[in-house]
C-alpha positions in Angstrom: -20.0 18.9 -5.7 -16.4 17.6 -5.5 -15.0 16.1 -8.5 -15.2 12.1 -9.1 -12.4 10.1 -10.2 -12.9 6.4 -11.4 -9.9 3.7 -11.1 -10.6 0.2 -13.0 -8.9 -2.7 -12.2 -9.1 -6.3 -13.2 -8.6 -7.2 -9.8 -9.1 -5.1 -6.5 -8.2 -5.8 -2.9 -9.8 -3.9 -0.3 -7.5 -5.4 2.5 -10.3 -7.8 3.1 -11.9 -9.1 -0.2 -11.0 -9.3 -3.8 -13.0 -7.8 -6.4 -13.0 -8.7 -10.2 -13.6 -6.5 -12.8 -14.1 -3.5 -10.4 -14.0 0.3 -10.2 -13.1 2.6 -7.3 -14.9 5.6 -7.2 -13.0 8.7 -5.5 -14.5 11.8 -4.3 -12.4 14.5 -2.7 -9.5 12.1 -2.2 -11.8 9.5 -0.6 -13.3 6.1 -1.7 -16.9 6.8 -2.1 -17.7 3.3 -3.3 -16.6 0.2 -5.4 -18.6 -0.8 -8.5 -18.5 -3.6 -11.0 -17.1 -2.4 -14.3 -20.6 -3.5 -15.9 -22.4 -0.5 -14.3 -20.1 1.8 -16.3 -21.2 3.2 -19.4 -17.3 3.2 -20.5 -14.1 2.2 -18.6 -11.3 4.9 -18.0 -8.7 5.1 -20.2 -6.5 2.7 -18.0 -7.6 -0.4 -16.5 -4.9 -1.6 -13.9 -4.1 -5.2 -13.5 -4.4 -5.1 -9.8 -5.3 -2.1 -7.2 -4.5 -2.9 -3.5 -4.2 -0.7 -0.4 -0.5 0.3 0.4 1.0 0.9 3.8 4.3 2.9 4.1 5.9 2.1 7.5 8.8 4.4 7.7 10.8 3.9 10.9 14.1 5.6 11.8 15.9 4.2 14.8 19.0 6.3 14.7 20.9 8.9 12.8 24.2 10.7 13.2 25.4 8.1 15.9 22.4 8.3 18.1 20.0 5.7 18.7 16.4 6.8 19.1 14.5 3.7 20.2 15.3 3.4 24.1 
């Protein structure tokens, strides 16, 4: 069985929906479920103000005098 990690937040955004006072349950690096904090016996040591998905869009159009986007 893989280790479960819990990340609690006052507000949690899934990309489509906001959850208030919710916890992400992560197993093996993947989100297993989102549960309300009231279902937990105790909260993790840190409760984040907001948790939201992030997208890093790294684009390199040129370097060293060369344009790569033709």
